[in-house]
C-alpha positions in Angstrom: 140.4 109.9 86.7 136.7 110.5 87.3 137.2 114.3 87.2 139.2 114.1 83.9 136.6 111.8 82.4 133.7 114.2 83.2 135.7 117.1 81.8 136.4 115.3 78.5 132.7 114.3 78.0 131.6 117.9 78.4 134.5 119.9 76.9 134.3 121.9 73.7 137.1 121.4 71.3 140.0 123.5 72.5 142.7 122.3 70.0 144.1 125.3 68.2 143.8 125.6 64.4 145.2 127.9 61.7 144.7 131.6 62.4 143.8 131.3 66.1 145.8 133.2 68.7 147.8 130.9 70.9 148.0 131.8 74.6 149.1 130.4 77.9 145.9 128.9 79.3 144.5 126.1 81.5 141.3 124.6 80.3 140.6 122.6 83.5 140.6 123.6 87.1 142.5 120.5 88.2 145.5 121.6 86.1 147.9 123.4 88.5 151.4 124.6 89.0 152.5 124.5 85.3 156.2 125.3 84.7 157.8 125.4 81.3 161.4 126.6 81.8 164.9 125.9 80.6 166.2 122.7 82.1 168.3 123.7 85.2 166.7 127.2 85.4 163.3 127.0 87.0 162.8 130.8 86.9 164.0 131.3 83.3 162.0 132.2 80.1 161.0 129.2 77.9 163.5 129.8 75.1 165.7 127.5 73.1 168.6 128.5 70.9 169.4 126.9 67.5 172.7 124.9 67.5 175.2 124.5 64.8 173.2 122.0 62.7 169.8 123.2 63.5 169.4 121.5 66.9 168.4 123.7 69.8 171.1 123.5 72.4 169.6 122.5 75.7 166.0 121.4 76.5 163.0 122.8 78.3 161.5 121.2 81.4 157.8 120.8 81.6 156.4 120.2 85.0 152.7 120.3 86.2 150.2 118.8 88.5 146.8 117.2 88.0 144.6 117.2 91.1 143.8 113.5 90.7 144.9 110.6 92.8 145.9 108.3 89.9 148.0 109.4 86.9 146.4 109.7 83.5 147.8 108.8 80.1 148.8 112.1 78.6 150.6 113.3 75.4 151.9 116.5 74.0 152.4 118.2 70.6 153.8 121.4 69.1 152.4 124.0 66.8 154.2 126.8 65.0 153.0 130.4 65.2 153.7 133.7 63.5 155.2 136.8 65.2 151.7 137.7 66.5 151.2 134.3 68.1 148.6 133.1 65.5 148.9 129.5 64.4 150.4 129.5 60.9 149.9 127.1 58.0 153.1 125.1 58.4 152.9 121.4 58.7 154.7 119.4 61.4 157.4 118.3 58.9 158.2 121.9 58.2 159.3 122.7 61.7 159.9 119.5 63.7 161.8 116.3 62.9 160.0 114.0 65.2 156.5 112.4 65.5 153.4 114.5 65.8 152.4 113.3 69.3 154.6 112.2 72.1 153.8 110.6 75.5 154.6 112.2 78.8 156.3 109.3 80.5 157.4 110.7 83.9 155.1 111.2 86.8 154.8 110.7 90.5 151.9 110.7 93.0 151.8 113.1 95.8 153.1 111.8 99.2 151.6 112.5 102.7 149.6 115.5 101.4 146.0 116.5 102.4 145.0 116.8 98.7 146.0 114.0 96.3 147.6 114.9 93.0 149.9 113.6 90.3 153.1 115.5 89.4 154.2 115.2 85.7 157.5 116.2 84.3 159.1 115.9 80.8 162.2 117.2 79.0 161.4 118.8 75.6 162.1 118.0 72.9 162.9 114.3 73.7 165.6 112.5 71.7 163.1 111.4 69.0 163.1 114.8 67.3 164.4 118.4 67.2 163.1 121.8 65.9 164.0 122.6 62.3 163.3 126.3 62.3 163.1 129.2 64.7 160.0 131.2 65.7 157.1 131.1 68.1 155.8 127.8 69.3 152.9 126.5 71.3 152.9 123.3 73.4 149.6 121.5 73.9 149.0 118.7 76.4 146.0 116.4 76.0 144.7 113.0 77.1 145.9 110.2 74.8 142.3 109.1 73.9 141.0 112.6 73.3 143.5 114.5 71.1 141.2 117.4 70.5 140.6 118.1 74.2 143.5 120.2 75.3 144.2 120.3 79.0 146.5 123.3 78.8 148.8 125.1 76.4 152.0 127.1 76.9 154.1 129.4 74.7 157.8 129.1 74.0 160.3 130.3 71.4 163.2 129.0 69.4 165.8 131.6 68.4 168.5 131.6 65.7 170.7 134.4 67.3 171.8 135.8 64.0 170.9 139.5 64.7 172.7 141.3 67.4 170.6 143.5 69.8 171.8 146.4 71.9 169.3 148.1 74.2 169.2 150.7 77.0 166.5 151.4 79.6 166.4 154.8 81.3 164.1 157.6 82.4 162.1 158.9 79.5 163.7 161.8 77.6 161.8 161.7 74.3 159.0 164.0 75.5 156.5 161.1 76.0 155.4 160.1 79.5 156.8 161.5 82.7 160.4 161.6 83.6 159.7 160.6 87.2 157.3 157.8 86.4 158.2 156.2 83.1 161.0 154.3 81.4 162.1 154.5 77.8 163.6 151.5 75.9 166.0 152.2 73.0 167.0 149.4 70.7 169.4 148.8 67.8 169.3 145.7 65.7 172.3 144.7 63.7 172.2 141.7 61.3 175.3 139.6 61.5 177.4 139.7 58.3 177.0 136.0 57.4 173.3 135.9 58.2 172.0 137.1 54.8 169.3 139.2 56.5 168.2 142.1 54.4 168.6 145.5 56.1 165.0 146.5 55.4 162.8 147.6 58.3 159.6 146.3 56.8 161.0 142.7 57.0 161.5 143.1 60.8 159.0 142.8 63.6 160.6 144.0 66.9 158.6 143.3 70.1 159.3 144.5 73.6 157.7 143.0 76.7 158.0 144.4 80.2 158.6 141.6 82.7 156.2 138.9 81.5 153.1 141.0 81.1 151.1 139.9 78.2 149.1 143.2 78.2 152.4 145.2 78.1 153.9 143.8 75.0 154.4 146.2 72.2 155.6 146.3 68.6 158.3 148.9 68.1 158.1 151.3 65.2 161.3 151.8 63.1 163.0 155.2 63.7 166.2 155.4 61.6 169.4 153.8 60.5 172.7 154.1 62.4 175.5 152.6 60.3 174.5 148.9 59.8 171.9 149.0 62.5 168.2 149.5 62.5 167.2 151.8 65.4 164.0 151.8 67.4 163.8 154.8 69.7 162.1 158.1 70.5 158.6 157.0 69.9 155.7 156.8 72.3 155.7 153.0 72.0 159.2 153.0 73.5 157.9 154.5 76.8 156.7 152.1 79.5 155.2 152.9 82.9 157.8 152.3 85.6 155.5 150.5 88.0 156.4 149.4 91.5 158.1 146.5 93.1 156.1 143.3 93.1 154.2 142.2 96.3 155.4 138.9 97.7 154.2 136.2 100.1 155.6 132.9 101.4 153.4 129.8 102.1 156.2 127.3 102.2 155.5 126.6 105.9 151.9 125.8 107.0 152.8 125.4 110.7 153.4 129.1 111.1 152.5 132.3 109.2 155.4 133.4 107.0 156.0 136.7 105.1 152.9 138.6 104.3 150.6 135.9 105.7 148.3 137.0 108.5 147.1 133.5 109.6 146.6 129.9 108.5 143.5 127.9 109.2 142.5 124.3 108.4 139.0 123.0 107.7 138.8 119.3 107.0 141.3 118.6 104.3 141.5 122.2 103.1 144.1 124.7 104.2 143.4 128.4 104.1 146.1 131.1 104.1 144.9 134.7 104.7 147.3 137.2 103.5 147.8 140.5 105.2 145.6 143.2 103.5 147.2 144.9 100.6 147.2 148.7 100.2 147.0 151.3 97.5 150.6 152.5 96.9 149.9 154.9 94.1 150.9 158.0 96.1 153.5 156.4 98.4 157.3 157.0 98.0 159.2 154.3 96.2 161.3 151.9 98.4 163.8 149.4 96.8 162.6 145.9 97.4 163.8 142.5 96.0 161.2 140.1 94.8 160.6 137.5 92.1 159.2 140.1 89.6 156.0 138.2 89.2 157.5 134.7 89.4 156.7 131.8 91.6 158.7 128.9 93.0 157.4 125.7 94.6 158.9 125.2 98.0 158.3 123.5 101.4 160.2 124.0 104.6 159.8 120.7 106.5 159.8 118.1 103.7 162.4 116.8 101.2 160.7 116.9 97.8 158.6 120.0 97.1 157.2 118.7 93.9 155.2 115.8 95.5 155.1 116.7 99.2 153.8 120.3 99.0 150.2 120.8 99.9 147.7 123.0 98.0 146.4 126.0 99.9 143.5 128.4 99.4 145.2 131.8 99.4 142.9 134.7 100.3 143.8 138.2 98.9 142.2 141.5 100.0 142.4 145.1 99.1 140.5 147.3 101.6 138.8 150.3 100.0 135.9 152.6 100.9 134.1 152.1 97.6 134.6 150.1 94.4 135.9 151.6 91.1 133.2 152.1 88.5 135.4 152.6 85.5 137.3 149.3 85.5 138.5 146.2 87.4 141.4 145.1 89.6 143.5 142.0 88.7 146.1 139.9 90.4 148.9 139.6 87.9 151.9 137.3 87.8 152.9 133.7 87.2 150.3 132.6 89.7 147.5 133.8 87.3 149.4 133.3 84.0 149.8 137.1 83.7 146.3 137.2 82.3 143.5 139.7 82.7 140.6 137.3 83.0 138.0 135.9 85.4 140.7 133.8 87.2 142.7 136.9 88.1 140.0 139.5 88.6 139.3 140.6 92.2 135.6 140.9 93.3 134.1 143.8 95.3 132.9 142.6 98.7 130.4 145.1 100.1 130.4 143.5 103.6 134.1 143.8 104.1 134.5 147.0 102.1 137.3 145.4 100.1 138.3 143.7 96.8 138.9 140.0 97.5 140.1 136.9 95.7 140.8 133.3 96.6 143.3 131.2 94.6 144.3 127.5 95.0 148.1 127.5 95.0 150.8 125.0 95.8 153.1 125.7 98.7 156.0 128.0 97.8 157.0 131.6 97.1 154.8 133.9 95.0 155.0 137.5 93.8 152.3 139.6 92.1 151.0 143.1 91.3 147.5 144.5 91.6 146.7 146.2 88.2 143.8 148.3 87.2 142.2 147.7 83.8 140.0 150.5 82.6 136.8 149.5 80.9 137.2 148.8 77.1 141.1 149.0 77.4 143.6 146.2 76.8 146.6 147.6 78.7 146.3 147.6 82.5 147.5 150.6 84.6 150.1 150.3 87.4 149.5 153.9 88.4 146.1 153.4 90.0 147.0 150.8 92.7 150.8 150.3 92.6 152.2 153.6 91.5 154.8 154.3 88.8 158.5 155.0 89.5 161.2 155.6 86.8 163.8 154.0 89.1 162.0 150.7 89.4 164.0 147.6 88.3 162.0 146.1 85.4 163.1 143.4 83.0 162.5 143.9 79.3 162.4 141.0 76.9 163.2 141.9 73.3 162.2 139.7 70.4 163.3 140.3 66.8 161.4 138.5 64.1 162.2 138.5 60.4 160.3 137.5 57.3 161.9 137.8 53.9 159.8 138.4 50.7 157.9 135.2 49.9 158.8 133.4 53.1 156.1 131.3 54.8 156.9 132.0 58.4 158.4 134.5 60.9 161.9 133.7 62.0 163.0 134.7 65.5 166.5 135.9 64.6 167.4 137.7 67.9 166.4 137.8 71.6 167.7 139.9 74.4 166.8 140.5 78.0 167.8 143.9 79.5 167.1 145.3 83.0 166.8 148.9 84.2 
């Protein structure tokens, strides 16, 4: 409780307001291992689907840790966003039938771990309310006594499923990109006959995201009609770098070094896992490899409950190199860093060891990641520099179809589809 109190007394107001961009973010170092997934599918995207009478079928499961010995009194709330993830002007009564703030009622303290923490979990939405409309949403978690001091926020979506989506992913053939390195996504959107959606491309906002990369999410330009379908293809925005398979390591067992772990050391109550040095794969041949595509999964080999019996480990990453890059930075990207290109994910050049290095505090389990290069003054990172690009790579593409009719106050999410190369 002491750490949280000190945080609250010095924190700037982080609660989102109208017009601000909502992102996945942790505002405090003691917030760890946040999962927001469909109940029963801990690796799934946080998406709900509208039911027959407006209720989403199913629920989301929120689970996270606070690195404190005693649980704190926490609450959560929802905000509605437009297609570009900016908080819109809708009031709570416009998009949710329940109260404005709801308590997180389920938590457990860690058991027989070196570092004490509290594990919270909550099904969303709870029986007191349901979502009235589709679209982009943000979840904010905050201390009950300090509603303007947000501990963390997470994105999720509610979909109506009234527009059918067909999509293909293959080697690029449009003349953009390289046939050996890049992949091209072609999309057709067909409004269902009873949906009353106007077949006008300027009312639609089609977004394609490769894997879960926030920097590789693009709005598709309209190409042409095909019967009753709106088609999005043959544009440079449709071409994505193929990338390479995700790197992977296993810290579910601290008694012995597991996959991609060179050694494990203990110092007092801290555990350190030193991963095997990574390498530059940009010019290496592609080898098929199964991984979590950037995902993570809490796991422990010799205990019963991974959520409260897993320890936290300082994981050390390294990328040996003769000299540093002067035209950009290298980032560790995946669920373990919220897919963000920021200080938390940026590797630092270590002159002594002639390597880029990074240390992250992670819970025991499985993790996958990529090392991406972000050129100076650019917003989209490159896979080609460190990982390499291969058109045969198995990538997942998430397709979101938004719709706003003339005079409407919000963007509806009328279709969603995941397709894999």
